[in-house]
C-alpha positions as CSV (number, residue, x, y, z in Angstrom):
1,M,-32.3,-33.4,-11.6
2,A,-31.5,-31.9,-8.3
3,T,-29.3,-28.8,-8.2
4,R,-26.6,-28.3,-5.9
5,R,-26.9,-25.4,-3.5
6,A,-24.1,-22.8,-3.6
7,P,-21.9,-23.0,-0.5
8,R,-22.4,-20.3,2.1
9,R,-19.8,-17.8,2.7
10,S,-18.0,-18.3,5.8
11,R,-17.8,-15.3,8.2
12,V,-14.7,-16.7,9.8
13,A,-12.8,-17.0,6.7
14,D,-14.1,-13.6,5.4
15,C,-13.3,-11.8,8.6
16,T,-15.8,-9.0,7.6
17,P,-19.2,-8.5,8.9
18,P,-22.0,-8.3,6.2
19,F,-22.3,-4.7,5.0
20,R,-25.1,-3.3,3.0
21,G,-24.8,-0.7,0.3
22,F,-22.4,-2.5,-2.0
23,A,-22.7,-3.0,-5.8
24,M,-20.7,-5.7,-7.3
25,S,-19.1,-5.7,-10.8
26,R,-20.1,-8.8,-12.7
27,P,-17.2,-11.4,-13.2
28,T,-16.6,-12.1,-16.8
29,T,-15.0,-15.6,-16.5
30,S,-14.4,-18.3,-14.1
31,H,-12.2,-17.7,-11.0
32,R,-9.8,-20.3,-12.5
33,D,-8.7,-17.9,-15.2
34,H,-5.6,-16.5,-13.9
35,N,-5.6,-13.5,-16.4
36,T,-8.9,-12.3,-15.2
37,P,-9.3,-10.0,-12.2
38,L,-11.6,-11.0,-9.4
39,P,-14.9,-9.2,-9.2
40,V,-15.1,-6.1,-7.0
41,R,-17.8,-4.1,-5.2
42,S,-18.6,-0.6,-6.0
43,V,-18.1,1.5,-2.9
44,G,-18.7,5.1,-2.1
45,P,-16.4,7.7,-0.5
46,G,-18.2,7.1,2.9
47,H,-16.5,3.7,3.1
48,V,-13.1,5.4,3.5
49,L,-14.3,6.5,7.0
50,R,-15.3,2.9,7.7
51,W,-11.9,1.6,6.8
52,L,-10.2,4.2,9.0
53,R,-12.6,3.4,11.9
54,L,-11.9,-0.3,11.7
55,G,-8.2,0.3,11.3
56,W,-8.1,2.4,14.5
57,Q,-9.9,-0.4,16.3
58,D,-7.3,-2.8,15.1
59,I,-4.5,-0.5,16.6
60,V,-6.3,-0.4,19.9
61,R,-6.7,-4.1,20.1
62,A,-3.0,-4.9,19.1
63,P,-1.1,-1.7,20.0
64,V,2.4,-3.0,20.5
65,P,3.0,-4.9,17.2
66,S,1.0,-2.1,15.3
67,L,2.9,0.8,16.6
68,L,6.2,-1.1,16.2
69,H,5.6,-1.0,12.4
70,G,5.4,2.8,12.7
71,V,8.5,3.1,14.7
72,L,10.4,1.1,12.1
73,A,9.0,3.2,9.4
74,A,10.1,6.4,11.2
75,L,13.6,5.0,11.6
76,G,13.7,4.3,7.9
77,G,12.7,7.9,7.2
78,W,15.4,9.2,9.5
79,L,18.0,6.9,7.7
80,T,16.9,8.3,4.3
81,A,17.1,11.8,5.7
82,G,20.6,11.1,6.9
83,L,21.5,9.9,3.4
84,S,20.2,13.0,1.8
85,V,22.7,15.1,4.0
86,H,25.6,13.5,2.2
87,Y,23.9,13.0,-1.3
88,P,21.4,15.9,-1.6
89,W,20.9,15.1,-5.3
90,L,19.8,11.5,-4.2
91,A,17.2,12.7,-1.6
92,P,14.1,13.1,-3.8
93,G,14.4,9.7,-5.3
94,A,15.3,8.0,-2.1
95,F,12.4,9.3,-0.2
96,S,10.1,8.4,-3.0
97,A,11.5,4.9,-3.4
98,F,11.1,4.5,0.5
99,L,7.4,5.4,0.2
100,L,6.8,3.1,-3.0
101,V,7.7,0.0,-1.0
102,G,5.3,0.9,1.9
103,P,2.5,-1.4,0.8
104,I,4.7,-4.4,1.1
105,L,6.3,-3.3,4.4
106,C,2.8,-3.4,6.0
107,T,2.5,-7.1,5.4
108,G,2.6,-7.6,9.2
109,L,-0.2,-5.2,9.7
110,Y,-2.4,-7.1,7.3
111,E,-1.7,-10.3,9.2
112,L,-2.6,-8.6,12.5
113,S,-5.9,-7.5,11.1
114,R,-6.6,-10.8,9.6
115,L,-6.1,-12.6,12.9
116,L,-8.0,-10.0,14.8
117,G,-11.0,-10.6,12.5
118,R,-10.9,-14.2,13.5
119,G,-11.3,-13.3,17.2
120,L,-7.6,-14.1,18.0
121,T,-5.0,-11.9,20.0
122,P,-1.9,-11.6,17.7
123,G,1.4,-10.2,18.7
124,V,5.1,-9.7,17.4
125,P,5.6,-13.6,16.8
126,E,2.6,-13.6,14.5
127,V,4.0,-10.7,12.5
128,L,7.4,-12.5,12.1
129,Q,5.6,-15.6,11.1
130,A,3.8,-13.7,8.4
131,W,7.1,-12.8,6.9
132,R,8.6,-16.3,7.1
133,R,5.8,-18.1,5.3
134,D,6.2,-19.3,1.8
135,S,4.3,-16.7,-0.2
136,R,6.2,-16.4,-3.4
137,P,3.6,-14.1,-5.1
138,L,4.0,-11.7,-2.1
139,V,7.7,-11.8,-2.5
140,R,7.4,-11.1,-6.1
141,L,5.3,-8.1,-5.5
142,G,7.9,-6.8,-3.0
143,L,10.6,-7.3,-5.6
144,V,8.5,-5.3,-8.2
145,L,7.9,-2.4,-5.8
146,A,11.5,-2.5,-4.6
147,G,12.7,-2.6,-8.3
148,A,10.3,0.3,-9.1
149,G,11.7,2.2,-6.2
150,A,15.4,1.6,-7.3
151,L,14.6,2.7,-10.9
152,W,13.1,5.9,-9.8
153,V,16.1,6.6,-7.6
154,L,18.3,6.2,-10.7
155,V,16.0,8.3,-12.8
156,S,15.6,11.0,-10.3
157,A,19.4,11.1,-9.6
158,A,20.1,11.2,-13.4
159,L,17.8,14.2,-13.9
160,F,19.4,16.4,-11.2
161,L,23.0,15.3,-12.0
162,V,22.6,15.9,-15.8
163,F,20.6,19.1,-15.7
164,L,21.9,20.8,-12.6
165,P,24.8,23.2,-13.3
166,E,26.7,21.5,-10.4
167,P,25.6,18.9,-7.8
168,P,24.2,20.7,-4.7
169,A,26.4,20.5,-1.6
170,T,23.4,20.5,0.9
171,P,19.8,19.9,0.9
172,R,19.3,23.7,1.3
173,D,21.3,24.3,-1.8
174,F,19.1,21.9,-3.7
175,L,15.8,23.5,-2.4
176,R,17.3,27.0,-3.3
177,Y,18.0,26.0,-6.8
178,V,14.6,24.3,-7.3
179,I,12.4,27.1,-5.6
180,V,14.2,30.4,-6.3
181,G,16.7,29.5,-9.0
182,Q,16.3,28.1,-12.6
183,G,15.1,24.7,-11.5
184,E,11.4,25.2,-11.8
185,W,11.0,23.3,-15.1
186,L,13.3,20.5,-13.8
187,F,11.2,20.1,-10.6
188,T,8.0,20.2,-12.6
189,L,9.4,17.4,-14.9
190,W,10.3,15.4,-11.9
191,L,6.8,15.9,-10.3
192,V,5.1,14.8,-13.5
193,L,7.2,11.7,-14.0
194,G,7.0,10.8,-10.3
195,G,3.2,11.4,-10.3
196,L,2.8,9.0,-13.3
197,G,5.1,6.3,-11.6
198,A,3.1,6.7,-8.3
199,A,-0.2,6.3,-10.1
200,V,0.9,3.0,-11.6
201,V,2.4,1.8,-8.3
202,Y,-0.8,2.8,-6.5
203,G,-3.0,0.9,-9.1
204,I,-1.2,-2.4,-8.8
205,G,-0.3,-2.1,-5.1
206,A,-3.4,-0.6,-3.5
207,L,-5.0,-3.9,-2.6
208,S,-2.8,-6.6,-4.0
209,P,-0.6,-7.1,-1.0
210,P,-3.5,-8.1,1.5
211,L,-5.1,-10.0,-1.2
212,L,-1.9,-12.1,-1.7
213,L,-1.6,-12.5,1.9
214,G,-5.2,-13.7,2.5
215,R,-5.9,-15.8,-0.5
216,K,-4.2,-18.4,-2.8
217,I,-4.2,-16.3,-5.9
218,G,-1.7,-15.7,-8.7
219,F,0.6,-12.6,-8.8
220,R,-0.8,-11.3,-12.1
221,R,-4.3,-11.8,-11.1
222,S,-3.8,-10.0,-7.8
223,L,-2.2,-6.9,-9.7
224,L,-5.1,-7.0,-12.2
225,T,-7.7,-7.1,-9.3
226,S,-6.1,-4.2,-7.6
227,V,-6.1,-2.1,-10.8
228,R,-9.8,-3.2,-11.3
229,A,-10.7,-2.1,-7.8
230,V,-9.0,1.3,-8.2
231,G,-10.7,1.8,-11.6
232,D,-14.1,0.8,-10.7
233,N,-14.1,3.0,-7.5
234,P,-12.2,6.1,-8.7
235,V,-13.9,8.5,-6.1
236,A,-13.5,6.2,-3.0
237,M,-9.9,5.0,-4.0
238,G,-8.9,8.4,-5.0
239,L,-10.0,9.7,-1.6
240,W,-8.1,6.9,0.0
241,G,-5.1,7.7,-1.9
242,S,-5.4,11.4,-1.0
243,F,-5.6,10.5,2.7
244,I,-2.4,8.4,2.3
245,V,-0.6,11.4,0.7
246,A,-1.8,13.7,3.3
247,A,-0.6,11.3,6.0
248,I,2.9,11.2,4.3
249,A,3.0,15.0,4.2
250,V,2.2,15.3,7.9
251,S,4.8,12.6,8.8
252,L,7.5,14.4,6.9
253,A,6.5,17.7,8.4
254,T,6.8,16.2,11.9
255,G,10.2,14.9,11.4
256,M,8.9,11.4,10.5
257,L,7.1,11.1,13.8
258,G,3.8,11.0,12.2
259,F,4.8,7.6,10.6
260,V,4.5,6.1,14.1
261,L,0.8,6.5,13.9
262,F,-0.1,6.8,10.3
263,V,1.8,3.6,9.1
264,P,-0.2,1.3,11.4
265,W,-3.4,3.0,10.9
266,I,-3.2,3.0,7.0
267,G,-2.0,-0.7,7.1
268,H,-4.9,-2.0,9.1
269,A,-7.3,0.2,7.1
270,T,-5.9,-1.1,3.8
271,W,-6.8,-4.6,5.0
272,H,-10.5,-3.6,5.7
273,A,-10.5,-1.8,2.4
274,Y,-9.6,-5.0,0.7
275,R,-12.2,-7.1,2.4
276,D,-14.8,-4.5,1.5
277,V,-14.0,-4.1,-2.1
278,V,-12.6,-7.3,-3.4
279,V,-14.9,-10.4,-3.8
280,T,-13.1,-13.5,-2.9
281,D,-15.8,-16.1,-3.1
282,G,-14.4,-19.3,-4.4
283,V,-10.7,-18.3,-3.8
284,P,-9.2,-20.5,-1.2
285,L,-7.6,-19.0,2.0
286,R,-3.8,-19.1,1.9
287,Y,-3.7,-19.8,5.6
288,E,-6.3,-21.2,7.9
């Protein structure tokens, strides 16, 4: 009996040129099992440079819509900073929450990279269209990240309001208490809880947003795939996460101006990280 040949992978749909040096984890069940993550490739730390290089190329090819995302992120940072002037005890959680929803705010950048990979010349209208489409799983992920951010704001505010002798009047008072006062243990506790929360959010949100944008895949399966990608590539994904943290630190140190460049760079590079790591064979495209 004649056997059917497996369909060839479309380079147009893939938007990623063939790249050697990958090892792929073996899928355990059919792609139709919504509780099973997609298979992922094992990548090395050198791939991070590849993602950054491709992300930079996307900025050069679509500078206006790309940098617009960075400008909006900087405005959001300034708004959060302004909030901290009036409510210093709210500042740590507010800044953290602002950063937690970053992956979903890069949706337009993923769309730009997707279209650039197909040889198109996208602009701001295509970015807006990406937000208008009916992508309920992507919306659910945004709600989850926003919920996590809101919860962390409440937890952070509760820690400082309950354990501080009195609410600090200014951000300088807050820093003075934490650094030179008696708040070292409180700040350490805040860092530990925030680190644990950030690790969870990074695991589920590292690659799930571009996956949800590019493929017709369930919400839970996309999260599991992202967690699997991070778990199977601890060195590369750890290095990638470290770059993101460093970029955030530089952006904060430059009065949010760093966000103008780093947000589009990270957003575009994340798309290429997703295309390199996640195996999407057999999963239909969400948009042609």
